[in-house]
All heavy atoms as an XYZ file, in Angstrom:
1010
protein
N       4.230     37.790     96.775
C       4.391     38.628     95.601
C       2.991     38.984     95.090
O       2.195     38.094     94.823
C       5.192     37.886     94.502
C       5.248     38.694     93.235
C       6.573     37.534     95.002
N       2.696     40.273     94.974
C       1.370     40.640     94.490
C       1.135     40.189     93.054
O       2.043     40.218     92.229
C       1.344     42.156     94.574
C       2.707     42.597     94.899
C       3.529     41.407     95.273
N      -0.089     39.740     92.765
C      -0.442     39.331     91.402
C      -0.270     40.507     90.435
O       0.215     40.343     89.324
C      -1.878     38.833     91.386
C      -2.280     38.152     90.103
C      -3.655     37.529     90.224
O      -3.721     36.353     90.648
O      -4.653     38.225     89.911
N      -0.679     41.680     90.868
C      -0.449     42.906     90.104
C       0.636     43.663     90.865
O       0.386     44.159     91.971
C      -1.726     43.766     89.998
C      -1.439     45.068     89.275
C      -2.835     42.980     89.304
N       1.840     43.737     90.314
C       2.951     44.364     91.045
C       2.659     45.822     91.412
O       2.009     46.544     90.660
C       4.112     44.295     90.050
C       3.743     43.233     89.087
C       2.246     43.250     88.998
N       3.124     46.203     92.577
C       3.032     47.600     92.976
C       4.082     48.379     92.186
O       5.148     47.850     91.864
C       3.270     47.758     94.482
C       2.151     47.167     95.306
C       2.311     45.961     95.964
C       0.927     47.821     95.413
C       1.275     45.414     96.714
C      -0.113     47.283     96.160
C       0.073     46.079     96.809
O      -0.956     45.544     97.537
N       3.798     49.652     91.893
C       4.774     50.462     91.152
C       6.072     50.631     91.944
O       6.078     50.527     93.176
C       4.074     51.815     90.994
C       2.633     51.556     91.252
C       2.572     50.382     92.177
N       7.140     50.918     91.245
C       8.431     51.105     91.890
C       8.520     52.450     92.617
O       9.234     52.568     93.606
C       9.561     50.991     90.868
N       7.790     53.462     92.135
C       7.925     54.768     92.773
C       6.944     54.921     93.936
O       5.822     54.404     93.919
C       7.762     55.906     91.745
C       6.349     56.039     91.249
O       5.950     55.221     90.403
O       5.650     56.951     91.720
N       7.387     55.636     94.935
C       6.666     55.781     96.194
C       5.272     56.374     96.021
O       4.296     55.844     96.556
C       7.501     56.635     97.152
C       6.823     56.901     98.475
C       6.848     55.951     99.488
C       6.154     58.097     98.709
C       6.219     56.176    100.698
C       5.516     58.338     99.922
C       5.557     57.379    100.903
O       4.928     57.604    102.099
N       5.172     57.494     95.309
C       3.888     58.181     95.188
C       2.820     57.310     94.537
O       1.667     57.308     94.969
C       4.044     59.498     94.422
C       4.808     60.549     95.228
O       4.802     60.459     96.468
O       5.411     61.448     94.609
N       3.193     56.570     93.502
C       2.226     55.695     92.834
C       1.785     54.561     93.748
O       0.600     54.211     93.799
C       2.817     55.131     91.544
O       3.091     56.172     90.633
N       2.716     53.998     94.476
C       2.376     52.934     95.422
C       1.486     53.482     96.530
O       0.528     52.826     96.951
C       3.648     52.292     96.005
O       4.396     51.718     94.943
C       3.315     51.219     97.030
N       1.782     54.691     96.989
C       0.979     55.333     98.022
C      -0.469     55.488     97.566
O      -1.407     55.224     98.337
C       1.579     56.695     98.364
C       0.938     57.476     99.486
C       1.055     56.733    100.807
C       1.590     58.846     99.586
N      -0.677     55.885     96.337
C      -2.033     56.040     95.804
C      -2.775     54.709     95.800
O      -3.941     54.627     96.191
C      -1.991     56.618     94.388
C      -1.628     58.073     94.349
C      -1.540     58.573     92.916
C      -1.016     60.001     92.890
N      -0.808     60.486     91.524
N      -2.096     53.665     95.368
C      -2.722     52.339     95.330
C      -3.021     51.842     96.741
O      -4.108     51.333     97.015
C      -1.842     51.341     94.558
C      -1.814     51.736     93.076
C      -2.342     49.913     94.734
C      -0.805     50.975     92.256
N      -2.063     52.024     97.645
C      -2.266     51.581     99.033
C      -3.436     52.315     99.678
O      -4.226     51.718    100.422
C      -0.990     51.799     99.841
N      -3.569     53.587     99.380
C      -4.670     54.381     99.914
C      -6.006     53.863     99.392
O      -6.957     53.678    100.159
C      -4.499     55.867     99.541
O      -3.253     56.329    100.068
C      -5.629     56.714    100.097
N      -6.073     53.616     98.112
C      -7.297     53.097     97.506
C      -7.652     51.725     98.080
O      -8.812     51.461     98.411
C      -7.140     53.012     95.990
C      -8.360     52.564     95.202
C      -9.530     53.520     95.415
C      -8.022     52.467     93.716
N      -6.642     50.855     98.216
C      -6.892     49.527     98.795
C      -7.467     49.652    100.206
O      -8.414     48.946    100.564
C      -5.602     48.707     98.832
C      -5.161     48.203     97.491
C      -3.859     47.412     97.539
O      -3.225     47.322     98.617
O      -3.480     46.893     96.483
N      -6.893     50.556    101.000
C      -7.369     50.718    102.371
C      -8.802     51.249    102.390
O      -9.641     50.759    103.152
C      -6.445     51.647    103.146
C      -6.844     51.784    104.602
C      -5.847     52.539    105.415
C      -6.324     52.596    106.853
N      -5.352     53.152    107.740
N      -9.073     52.252    101.547
C     -10.426     52.824    101.493
C     -11.463     51.780    101.095
O     -12.586     51.783    101.588
C     -10.468     53.987    100.507
C      -9.744     55.223    100.999
C      -9.605     56.301     99.930
O     -10.001     56.077     98.765
O      -9.085     57.379    100.269
N     -11.088     50.876    100.209
C     -12.013     49.848     99.704
C     -11.964     48.555    100.520
O     -12.696     47.617    100.228
C     -11.695     49.544     98.243
C     -11.929     50.718     97.316
C     -11.549     50.429     95.875
O     -10.950     49.362     95.601
O     -11.856     51.264     95.021
N     -11.071     48.496    101.515
C     -10.828     47.273    102.278
C     -10.593     46.106    101.307
O     -11.170     45.019    101.437
C     -11.988     46.971    103.227
C     -11.598     45.981    104.318
O     -10.394     45.871    104.633
O     -12.496     45.299    104.845
N      -9.747     46.378    100.326
C      -9.471     45.421     99.246
C      -8.725     44.192     99.766
O      -8.116     44.210    100.838
C      -8.631     46.106     98.169
N      -8.791     43.142     98.971
C      -8.026     41.926     99.244
C      -7.248     41.579     97.974
O      -7.655     40.728     97.183
C      -8.937     40.761     99.652
C      -9.584     40.935    101.017
C      -8.534     41.046    102.122
N      -9.123     41.239    103.428
C      -9.321     42.418    104.005
N      -8.989     43.541    103.363
N      -9.827     42.505    105.207
N      -6.109     42.267     97.760
C      -5.310     42.012     96.561
C      -4.838     40.560     96.514
O      -4.477     39.974     97.535
C      -4.113     42.948     96.712
C      -4.501     43.936     97.758
C      -5.511     43.264     98.625
N      -4.839     40.011     95.323
C      -4.371     38.633     95.128
C      -2.844     38.609     95.122
O      -2.187     39.600     94.809
C      -4.910     38.091     93.814
N      -2.295     37.461     95.475
C      -0.844     37.290     95.422
C      -0.524     36.007     94.672
O      -1.365     35.128     94.501
C      -0.218     37.278     96.825
C      -0.802     36.258     97.763
C      -0.344     34.945     97.777
C      -1.816     36.596     98.654
C      -0.887     34.012     98.635
C      -2.360     35.663     99.521
C      -1.886     34.377     99.508
O      -2.424     33.450    100.358
N       0.715     35.935     94.225
C       1.195     34.764     93.486
C       1.891     33.802     94.433
O       2.537     34.222     95.392
C       2.174     35.196     92.393
C       1.628     36.143     91.337
C       2.752     36.628     90.439
C       0.538     35.465     90.526
N       1.776     32.533     94.136
C       2.468     31.528     94.943
C       1.840     31.378     96.309
O       0.885     32.059     96.659
N       2.382     30.458     97.048
C       1.904     30.237     98.393
C       2.953     29.464     99.176
O       3.967     29.040     98.623
C       0.583     29.467     98.390
C      -0.315     29.877     99.547
O       0.177     30.508    100.510
O      -1.507     29.572     99.494
N       2.686     29.244    100.437
C       3.609     28.515    101.301
C       3.429     27.029    101.050
O       2.325     26.497    101.205
C       3.343     28.838    102.788
C       4.294     28.055    103.678
C       3.445     30.326    103.037
N       4.501     26.380    100.647
C       4.436     24.929    100.452
C       4.418     24.238    101.807
O       5.059     24.685    102.757
C       5.651     24.460     99.638
C       5.639     24.950     98.208
C       6.796     24.402     97.400
O       7.314     23.314     97.734
O       7.179     25.083     96.433
N       3.671     23.161    101.886
C       3.609     22.351    103.108
C       3.193     23.166    104.328
O       3.776     23.034    105.405
C       4.957     21.653    103.349
C       5.371     20.810    102.175
O       4.585     20.028    101.650
N       6.602     20.981    101.724
N       2.184     24.023    104.156
C       1.719     24.909    105.214
C       1.496     24.170    106.535
O       1.862     24.661    107.604
C       0.432     25.601    104.752
C      -0.216     26.461    105.776
C      -1.348     26.171    106.486
C       0.211     27.736    106.233
N      -1.654     27.204    107.343
C      -0.707     28.179    107.210
C       1.291     28.566    105.921
C      -0.584     29.399    107.869
C       1.409     29.787    106.569
C       0.477     30.180    107.528
N       0.928     23.001    106.485
C       0.572     22.257    107.697
C       1.787     21.887    108.544
O       1.655     21.697    109.755
C      -0.214     21.001    107.325
N       2.952     21.807    107.938
C       4.135     21.378    108.703
C       4.684     22.463    109.634
O       5.498     22.177    110.506
C       5.246     20.903    107.763
C       6.039     22.016    107.110
C       7.136     21.497    106.201
O       7.246     20.313    105.944
N       7.952     22.410    105.724
N       4.237     23.688    109.483
C       4.785     24.788    110.277
C       3.971     25.031    111.529
O       2.750     25.146    111.488
C       4.850     26.076    109.436
C       5.774     25.939    108.260
C       5.274     25.743    106.979
C       7.154     25.968    108.438
C       6.127     25.597    105.896
C       8.009     25.816    107.363
C       7.493     25.633    106.097
O       8.330     25.475    105.028
N       4.673     25.132    112.652
C       4.040     25.448    113.929
C       4.130     26.936    114.241
O       3.301     27.473    114.957
C       4.710     24.681    115.075
C       4.536     23.188    114.946
O       3.481     22.748    114.451
O       5.458     22.453    115.331
N       5.179     27.574    113.724
C       5.435     28.988    113.985
C       5.523     29.726    112.657
O       6.221     29.277    111.748
C       6.757     29.171    114.767
O       6.676     28.410    115.981
C       7.019     30.627    115.086
N       4.816     30.853    112.570
C       4.774     31.625    111.334
C       5.136     33.080    111.652
O       4.459     33.734    112.451
C       3.375     31.571    110.687
C       3.347     32.386    109.404
C       2.953     30.132    110.435
N       6.203     33.565    111.045
C       6.574     34.973    111.138
C       5.878     35.702    109.987
O       5.964     35.267    108.840
C       8.092     35.152    111.008
C       8.858     34.741    112.235
C       9.148     33.408    112.474
C       9.311     35.696    113.134
C       9.866     33.018    113.586
C      10.028     35.310    114.261
C      10.302     33.977    114.487
N       5.191     36.774    110.305
C       4.493     37.578    109.303
C       5.164     38.955    109.267
O       5.098     39.705    110.247
C       3.000     37.759    109.649
C       2.296     36.428    109.852
C       2.311     38.643    108.611
C       1.930     35.707    108.601
N       5.807     39.280    108.145
C       6.495     40.559    108.017
C       5.804     41.466    107.015
O       5.282     40.993    106.006
N       5.810     42.761    107.294
C       5.110     43.717    106.436
C       5.574     45.138    106.762
O       6.047     45.420    107.857
C       3.591     43.627    106.675
C       3.225     43.682    108.140
C       2.946     44.892    108.765
C       3.213     42.519    108.910
C       2.653     44.934    110.116
C       2.921     42.561    110.258
C       2.645     43.773    110.855
O       2.366     43.814    112.199
N       5.393     46.046    105.805
C       5.599     47.466    106.106
C       4.300     48.036    106.681
O       3.222     47.497    106.421
C       5.879     48.078    104.723
C       5.058     47.228    103.804
C       5.123     45.827    104.380
N       4.384     49.070    107.462
C       3.186     49.773    107.909
C       2.762     50.696    106.774
O       3.544     51.512    106.300
C       3.457     50.600    109.192
C       3.796     49.686    110.360
C       2.266     51.496    109.513
C       2.666     48.820    110.871
N       1.529     50.531    106.324
C       0.962     51.400    105.283
C      -0.218     52.125    105.890
O      -1.177     51.489    106.337
C       0.499     50.583    104.082
C       1.590     50.189    103.144
C       2.935     50.398    103.283
C       1.433     49.503    101.906
N       3.614     49.887    102.222
C       2.708     49.328    101.347
C       0.339     49.018    101.217
C       2.925     48.704    100.139
C       0.546     48.394    100.012
C       1.831     48.238     99.480
N      -0.142     53.433    105.922
C      -1.215     54.251    106.475
C      -1.590     53.803    107.883
O      -2.754     53.678    108.224
C      -2.444     54.248    105.566
C      -2.252     55.051    104.333
C      -2.099     54.574    103.068
C      -2.147     56.463    104.231
N      -1.902     55.594    102.193
C      -1.935     56.781    102.887
C      -2.205     57.504    105.152
C      -1.782     58.072    102.442
C      -2.057     58.790    104.704
C      -1.853     59.066    103.367
N      -0.580     53.492    108.677
C      -0.812     53.120    110.063
C      -1.336     51.718    110.273
O      -1.754     51.376    111.375
N      -1.346     50.900    109.233
C      -1.907     49.568    109.394
C      -1.232     48.494    108.571
O      -0.219     48.722    107.918
N      -1.826     47.322    108.633
C      -1.363     46.160    107.873
C      -1.763     46.362    106.409
O      -2.915     46.680    106.128
C      -2.023     44.868    108.411
C      -1.661     43.665    107.569
C      -1.636     44.627    109.858
N      -0.850     46.167    105.468
C      -1.247     46.248    104.060
C      -2.355     45.237    103.748
O      -2.376     44.130    104.298
C       0.036     45.886    103.309
C       1.137     46.229    104.256
C       0.585     45.905    105.623
N      -3.249     45.618    102.871
C      -4.391     44.754    102.540
C      -3.961     43.388    102.037
O      -4.630     42.385    102.307
C      -5.287     45.452    101.521
S      -6.166     46.876    102.217
N      -2.848     43.315    101.325
C      -2.394     42.022    100.804
C      -2.017     41.067    101.946
O      -2.161     39.853    101.819
C      -1.257     42.194     99.776
C      -1.115     40.925     98.935
C       0.037     42.616    100.453
C      -0.262     41.106     97.686
N      -1.584     41.615    103.075
C      -1.296     40.767    104.244
C      -2.604     40.216    104.806
O      -2.674     39.050    105.195
C      -0.495     41.546    105.308
C      -0.326     40.726    106.575
C       0.868     41.952    104.755
N      -3.645     41.043    104.795
C      -4.962     40.547    105.230
C      -5.423     39.412    104.321
O      -6.004     38.432    104.802
C      -5.983     41.686    105.228
O      -5.657     42.626    106.224
N      -5.165     39.541    103.017
C      -5.502     38.453    102.087
C      -4.837     37.165    102.548
O      -5.475     36.110    102.634
C      -5.049     38.783    100.646
O      -5.599     40.021    100.239
C      -5.454     37.686     99.678
N      -3.543     37.235    102.846
C      -2.786     36.055    103.279
C      -3.357     35.483    104.574
O      -3.575     34.263    104.681
C      -1.305     36.409    103.461
C      -0.471     35.249    103.882
C       0.031     34.362    102.934
C      -0.183     35.021    105.218
C       0.802     33.269    103.327
C       0.591     33.935    105.607
C       1.074     33.058    104.664
N      -3.620     36.341    105.546
C      -4.135     35.870    106.830
C      -5.485     35.177    106.670
O      -5.747     34.152    107.297
C      -4.270     37.045    107.807
C      -2.965     37.711    108.245
C      -3.263     38.944    109.093
C      -2.059     36.746    108.985
N      -6.329     35.729    105.808
C      -7.667     35.168    105.614
C      -7.661     33.903    104.760
O      -8.612     33.124    104.812
C      -8.575     36.240    104.993
C      -8.825     37.390    105.955
C      -9.419     38.623    105.300
O      -9.779     38.582    104.100
O      -9.530     39.649    106.001
N      -6.603     33.678    104.000
C      -6.530     32.518    103.109
C      -5.913     31.280    103.761
O      -5.808     30.245    103.104
C      -5.726     32.850    101.850
C      -6.501     33.692    100.868
O      -7.695     33.891    101.014
N      -5.811     34.196     99.868
N      -5.497     31.389    105.008
C      -4.813     30.258    105.646
C      -5.459     29.891    106.972
O      -5.981     30.738    107.685
C      -3.333     30.595    105.861
C      -2.582     30.676    104.580
N      -2.556     31.811    103.811
C      -1.875     29.748    103.908
C      -1.839     31.586    102.721
N      -1.426     30.337    102.753
N      -5.364     28.618    107.289
C      -5.841     28.115    108.566
C      -4.665     28.148    109.539
O      -3.688     27.420    109.369
C      -6.362     26.683    108.406
C      -6.849     26.090    109.709
O      -6.863     26.808    110.746
O      -7.225     24.906    109.698
N      -4.751     29.004    110.534
C      -3.671     29.169    111.503
C      -3.884     28.324    112.759
O      -3.158     28.485    113.731
C      -3.534     30.646    111.878
C      -2.863     31.476    110.816
C      -3.590     31.989    109.754
C      -1.506     31.736    110.869
C      -2.984     32.746    108.773
C      -0.884     32.486    109.886
C      -1.626     33.002    108.838
N      -4.840     27.431    112.735
C      -5.121     26.590    113.901
C      -3.861     25.893    114.385
O      -3.139     25.266    113.606
C      -6.173     25.534    113.555
O      -7.377     26.139    113.167
N      -3.602     26.005    115.685
C      -2.461     25.331    116.293
C      -1.122     25.999    116.034
O      -0.091     25.493    116.474
N      -1.117     27.115    115.347
C       0.139     27.785    115.018
C       0.377     28.963    115.961
O      -0.547     29.514    116.545
C       0.129     28.291    113.576
C       0.011     27.159    112.557
C       0.147     27.656    111.144
C      -0.105     26.586    110.116
N       0.581     25.332    110.276
N       1.632     29.341    116.081
C       2.028     30.561    116.774
C       2.430     31.560    115.710
O       3.207     31.225    114.807
C       3.206     30.288    117.732
O       2.778     29.352    118.731
C       3.702     31.556    118.390
N       1.916     32.770    115.812
C       2.193     33.816    114.828
C       3.040     34.896    115.487
O       2.781     35.301    116.631
C       0.882     34.413    114.283
C       1.150     35.606    113.388
C       0.097     33.336    113.543
N       4.035     35.354    114.749
C       4.933     36.392    115.253
C       5.055     37.475    114.187
O       5.686     37.264    113.155
C       6.315     35.808    115.604
C       6.159     34.606    116.539
C       7.188     36.893    116.234
C       7.420     33.809    116.752
N       4.442     38.636    114.442
C       4.511     39.712    113.452
C       5.786     40.544    113.601
O       6.355     40.652    114.688
C       3.281     40.559    113.782
C       3.041     40.346    115.230
C       3.529     38.943    115.541
N       6.227     41.119    112.481
C       7.302     42.111    112.511
C       7.070     43.071    111.360
O       6.466     42.709    110.353
C       8.688     41.459    112.449
C       8.986     40.714    111.178
C       9.713     41.315    110.150
C       8.546     39.407    110.999
C       9.991     40.624    108.974
C       8.824     38.709    109.826
C       9.553     39.318    108.809
N       7.515     44.306    111.548
C       7.233     45.301    110.522
C       8.283     46.401    110.461
O       9.074     46.570    111.390
C       5.859     45.926    110.755
C       5.818     46.775    112.009
O       5.579     46.249    113.088
N       6.051     48.067    111.890
N       8.252     47.108    109.357
C       9.010     48.349    109.239
C       8.023     49.507    109.262
O       6.845     49.339    108.925
C       9.840     48.402    107.938
O       8.966     48.240    106.830
C      10.924     47.333    107.932
N       8.508     50.662    109.677
C       7.667     51.856    109.797
C       8.561     53.085    109.730
O       9.782     52.977    109.740
C       6.910     51.834    111.127
C       7.829     51.971    112.301
N       8.125     53.191    112.870
C       8.563     51.055    112.982
C       8.986     53.016    113.867
N       9.263     51.725    113.950
N       7.948     54.235    109.684
C       8.716     55.480    109.752
C       8.198     56.391    110.850
O       8.169     57.604    110.702
C       8.742     56.191    108.394
C       9.757     55.621    107.437
C      11.169     55.512    107.998
O      11.643     56.431    108.703
O      11.812     54.467    107.753
N       7.773     55.794    111.946
C       7.376     56.585    113.094
C       6.155     56.070    113.824
O       5.850     56.526    114.924
N       5.458     55.112    113.251
C       4.220     54.629    113.877
C       4.406     53.355    114.680
O       3.440     52.814    115.207
C       3.154     54.407    112.805
O       3.599     53.472    111.854
N       5.628     52.850    114.782
C       5.838     51.599    115.506
C       5.035     50.485    114.873
O       5.009     50.348    113.657
N       4.328     49.732    115.688
C       3.479     48.676    115.141
C       2.152     49.222    114.629
O       1.402     48.513    113.965
C       3.223     47.582    116.178
C       4.401     46.651    116.360
C       4.024     45.474    117.215
O       3.763     45.628    118.400
N       3.976     44.300    116.615
N       1.857     50.466    114.940
C       0.650     51.100    114.415
C      -0.639     50.358    114.722
O      -1.576     50.421    113.949
N      -0.696     49.636    115.821
C      -1.906     48.888    116.161
C      -2.042     47.565    115.423
O      -3.040     46.867    115.570
N      -1.031     47.206    114.627
C      -1.152     45.991    113.811
C      -1.094     44.709    114.644
O      -1.643     43.698    114.225
C      -0.095     45.947    112.697
O       1.224     45.960    113.271
C      -0.252     47.134    111.754
N      -0.452     44.753    115.787
C      -0.432     43.581    116.669
C      -1.876     43.205    117.008
O      -2.265     42.051    116.871
C       0.360     43.893    117.939
C       0.396     42.767    118.957
C       1.544     41.809    118.776
O       2.559     42.135    118.190
N       1.388     40.608    119.287
N      -2.670     44.198    117.404
C      -4.077     43.960    117.757
C      -4.881     43.506    116.548
O      -5.734     42.628    116.661
C      -4.704     45.217    118.339
C      -4.296     45.504    119.758
C      -4.973     46.750    120.262
O      -4.587     47.850    119.904
N      -5.991     46.575    121.086
N      -4.634     44.112    115.391
C      -5.363     43.737    114.178
C      -5.132     42.263    113.869
O      -6.074     41.520    113.573
C      -4.955     44.630    112.987
C      -5.472     44.074    111.670
C      -5.435     46.057    113.202
N      -3.883     41.837    113.935
C      -3.557     40.431    113.648
C      -4.206     39.523    114.681
O      -4.775     38.482    114.343
C      -2.035     40.232    113.549
C      -1.515     40.930    112.281
C      -1.665     38.750    113.567
C      -0.028     41.013    112.165
N      -4.143     39.904    115.952
C      -4.786     39.101    116.996
C      -6.289     38.984    116.745
O      -6.875     37.916    116.940
C      -4.513     39.714    118.370
C      -3.068     39.560    118.808
C      -2.705     40.355    120.053
O      -3.574     41.102    120.588
O      -1.549     40.247    120.491
N      -6.916     40.070    116.307
C      -8.354     40.043    116.030
C      -8.688     39.213    114.796
O      -9.716     38.544    114.749
C      -8.877     41.471    115.858
C      -8.897     42.245    117.156
C      -9.134     43.732    116.980
O      -9.392     44.186    115.840
O      -9.047     44.458    117.994
N      -7.815     39.229    113.793
C      -8.045     38.437    112.574
C      -7.822     36.948    112.820
O      -8.317     36.124    112.063
C      -7.127     38.916    111.444
C      -7.558     40.231    110.832
C      -6.699     40.565    109.635
C      -7.147     41.830    108.971
N      -8.459     41.733    108.339
N      -7.056     36.625    113.861
C      -6.725     35.229    114.158
C      -7.169     34.868    115.581
O      -6.343     34.543    116.435
C      -5.213     35.004    113.993
C      -4.624     35.342    112.631
C      -3.113     35.214    112.646
C      -5.232     34.467    111.542
N      -8.465     34.918    115.857
C      -8.936     34.628    117.219
C      -8.567     33.205    117.646
O      -8.634     32.275    116.855
C     -10.451     34.805    117.116
C     -10.776     34.650    115.671
C      -9.560     35.113    114.918
N      -8.140     33.101    118.899
C      -7.782     31.795    119.435
C      -6.385     31.332    119.066
O      -5.963     30.263    119.489
N      -5.678     32.133    118.282
C      -4.314     31.778    117.868
C      -3.327     32.525    118.764
O      -3.546     33.681    119.120
C      -4.084     32.174    116.386
C      -5.105     31.500    115.482
C      -2.660     31.886    115.936
C      -5.150     30.000    115.561
N      -2.237     31.877    119.107
C      -1.194     32.530    119.887
C      -0.434     33.493    118.986
O       0.142     33.078    117.973
C      -0.214     31.486    120.469
O      -0.954     30.588    121.308
C       0.898     32.145    121.263
N      -0.449     34.772    119.347
C       0.294     35.797    118.617
C       1.286     36.401    119.601
O       0.891     37.039    120.578
C      -0.631     36.888    118.034
C       0.191     37.930    117.265
C      -1.691     36.272    117.130
N       2.575     36.154    119.362
C       3.610     36.684    120.249
C       3.891     38.144    119.935
O       3.519     38.651    118.875
C       4.889     35.856    120.114
C       4.779     34.370    120.455
C       6.144     33.699    120.362
C       4.162     34.155    121.829
N       4.569     38.807    120.870
C       4.875     40.229    120.707
C       5.742     40.467    119.480
O       6.799     39.875    119.335
C       5.590     40.778    121.946
C       5.901     42.260    121.871
C       4.656     43.115    121.672
O       3.670     42.954    122.376
N       4.693     44.014    120.710
N       5.275     41.338    118.612
C       5.973     41.638    117.377
C       7.111     42.616    117.562
O       7.316     43.175    118.637
N       7.821     42.841    116.478
C       8.939     43.786    116.449
C       8.662     44.834    115.390
O       8.274     44.501    114.261
C      10.243     43.053    116.105
C      11.474     43.951    115.900
C      11.904     44.577    117.226
C      12.611     43.156    115.286
N       8.860     46.091    115.753
C       8.739     47.200    114.810
C      10.127     47.807    114.617
O      10.799     48.154    115.582
C       7.779     48.242    115.351
N      10.561     47.904    113.378
C      11.876     48.465    113.041
C      11.667     49.668    112.146
O      10.973     49.571    111.128
C      12.760     47.426    112.313
C      14.076     48.035    111.890
C      12.986     46.198    113.184
N      12.250     50.779    112.516
C      12.179     51.961    111.652
C      12.865     51.624    110.335
O      13.989     51.135    110.312
C      12.825     53.156    112.327
C      12.608     54.448    111.552
C      13.126     55.647    112.309
N      12.286     56.034    113.425
C      11.276     56.905    113.337
N      10.972     57.446    112.181
N      10.573     57.219    114.406
N      12.152     51.839    109.235
C      12.672     51.487    107.915
C      13.984     52.166    107.597
O      14.895     51.548    107.038
N      14.121     53.428    107.970
C      15.367     54.139    107.695
C      16.530     53.535    108.478
O      17.663     53.498    107.989
C      15.228     55.631    108.001
O      14.785     55.841    109.334
N      16.261     53.019    109.675
C      17.317     52.344    110.435
C      17.697     51.039    109.735
O      18.880     50.732    109.596
C      16.876     52.054    111.865
C      17.956     51.331    112.658
C      17.585     51.095    114.103
C      18.749     50.409    114.816
N      18.491     50.221    116.238
N      16.700     50.289    109.287
C      16.977     49.026    108.592
C      17.828     49.275    107.347
O      18.724     48.486    107.034
C      15.679     48.325    108.224
N      17.565     50.372    106.652
C      18.316     50.685    105.431
C      19.709     51.213    105.722
O      20.638     50.952    104.957
C      17.563     51.718    104.600
C      16.321     51.172    103.957
C      15.574     52.236    103.170
O      15.634     53.418    103.468
N      14.876     51.797    102.147
N      19.855     51.963    106.819
C      21.118     52.669    107.055
C      21.965     52.122    108.193
O      23.104     52.561    108.369
C      20.826     54.152    107.325
C      20.135     54.810    106.152
O      20.551     54.647    105.019
N      19.070     55.547    106.437
N      21.451     51.198    108.965
C      22.179     50.653    110.106
C      21.910     49.151    110.219
O      21.220     48.695    111.136
C      21.768     51.381    111.390
C      22.535     50.914    112.620
O      23.507     50.135    112.486
O      22.143     51.327    113.739
N      22.463     48.416    109.269
C      22.236     46.969    109.237
C      22.710     46.293    110.527
O      22.043     45.404    111.050
C      22.923     46.344    108.025
N      23.851     46.719    111.040
C      24.395     46.102    112.254
C      23.487     46.364    113.464
O      23.177     45.455    114.232
C      25.804     46.638    112.533
C      26.499     45.946    113.688
C      27.928     46.432    113.865
O      28.638     46.605    112.859
O      28.316     46.633    115.036
N      23.044     47.601    113.625
C      22.143     47.934    114.730
C      20.818     47.210    114.612
O      20.263     46.735    115.606
N      20.312     47.117    113.383
C      19.057     46.412    113.156
C      19.215     44.927    113.473
O      18.344     44.319    114.109
C      18.583     46.609    111.704
O      18.410     48.008    111.470
C      17.275     45.881    111.449
N      20.321     44.342    113.058
C      20.583     42.925    113.351
C      20.624     42.689    114.859
O      20.096     41.672    115.345
C      21.891     42.479    112.700
N      21.202     43.618    115.607
C      21.245     43.488    117.067
C      19.828     43.566    117.653
O      19.490     42.813    118.567
C      22.131     44.564    117.678
C      23.605     44.320    117.449
C      24.449     45.425    118.066
C      25.926     45.188    117.766
N      26.759     46.283    118.279
N      19.021     44.480    117.123
C      17.629     44.595    117.598
C      16.855     43.301    117.336
O      16.114     42.830    118.198
C      16.921     45.755    116.901
C      17.465     47.117    117.298
O      18.213     47.221    118.297
O      17.140     48.096    116.582
N      17.031     42.752    116.158
C      16.335     41.514    115.798
C      16.812     40.363    116.684
O      16.004     39.584    117.201
C      16.513     41.182    114.298
C      15.979     39.796    113.987
C      15.826     42.241    113.432
N      18.121     40.271    116.888
C      18.667     39.204    117.736
C      18.133     39.311    119.164
O      17.761     38.298    119.771
C      20.192     39.253    117.717
N      18.082     40.519    119.685
C      17.563     40.731    121.040
C      16.086     40.338    121.128
O      15.660     39.696    122.093
C      17.747     42.202    121.422
O      17.193     42.456    122.684
N      15.321     40.712    120.114
C      13.895     40.374    120.074
C      13.712     38.859    120.016
O      12.912     38.289    120.764
C      13.265     41.068    118.869
C      11.871     40.680    118.540
C      10.748     40.835    119.313
C      11.418     40.101    117.316
N       9.638     40.382    118.636
C      10.018     39.929    117.408
C      12.049     39.720    116.141
C       9.260     39.385    116.373
C      11.293     39.189    115.114
C       9.917     39.025    115.233
N      14.458     38.193    119.136
C      14.353     36.739    119.022
C      14.743     36.061    120.331
O      14.121     35.078    120.741
C      15.210     36.222    117.870
C      14.716     36.585    116.474
C      15.743     36.173    115.426
C      13.361     35.962    116.185
N      15.750     36.595    121.004
C      16.150     36.042    122.291
C      15.034     36.229    123.321
O      14.739     35.313    124.086
C      17.443     36.704    122.791
C      17.954     36.093    124.077
C      19.288     36.697    124.501
O      19.695     37.731    124.018
N      19.949     36.015    125.415
N      14.388     37.402    123.309
C      13.296     37.643    124.273
C      12.125     36.693    124.054
O      11.371     36.406    124.982
C      12.820     39.097    124.181
O      12.015     39.308    123.033
N      11.978     36.194    122.811
C      10.911     35.240    122.502
C      11.342     33.795    122.733
O      10.537     32.874    122.570
C      10.471     35.405    121.040
C       9.852     36.747    120.667
C       9.576     36.795    119.162
C       8.582     36.998    121.453
N      12.615     33.600    123.077
C      13.113     32.252    123.339
C      13.582     31.507    122.111
O      13.741     30.284    122.149
N      13.845     32.227    121.000
C      14.304     31.567    119.782
C      15.810     31.446    119.698
O      16.324     30.684    118.890
C      13.787     32.311    118.546
C      12.346     31.989    118.254
C      11.335     32.762    118.778
C      12.014     30.886    117.483
C      10.010     32.453    118.534
C      10.699     30.579    117.230
C       9.690     31.358    117.757
N      16.526     32.234    120.479
C      17.992     32.149    120.489
C      18.458     32.234    121.936
O      17.709     32.613    122.831
C      18.636     33.308    119.681
O      18.233     34.549    120.264
C      18.215     33.259    118.218
N      19.721     31.894    122.120
C      20.301     31.952    123.478
C      21.000     33.258    123.706
O      21.421     33.941    122.866
C      21.266     30.781    123.668
C      20.576     29.452    123.644
C      21.552     28.341    123.853
C      20.821     27.001    123.789
N      21.667     25.891    124.085
């Protein structure tokens, strides 16, 4: 949860996201993962903003020690797929195992819950998380 909430309307959020990207900002967030050390696998979910990882996700990645963990990214988008974010995460976490992420078109997630659930199940199965 961002320390300073993003606006509810798209255009205002777009302006803030653009400014954050231009400044390579590291927005603060509230709360954190309890018992971080106990997790071996971490799923990182985010929307694609301007073709990339939102700056607040970079804040999270830089604030945690991922040593010994496996990271699995997933995202929503409206046409850019992963938008190069798989590589960005791999570069931000050198030496960490980053499994192949999943990109879901946001409009599909909103309008086709059943189809999206099937895509997620298939992806999880391909990673060995389900049978």
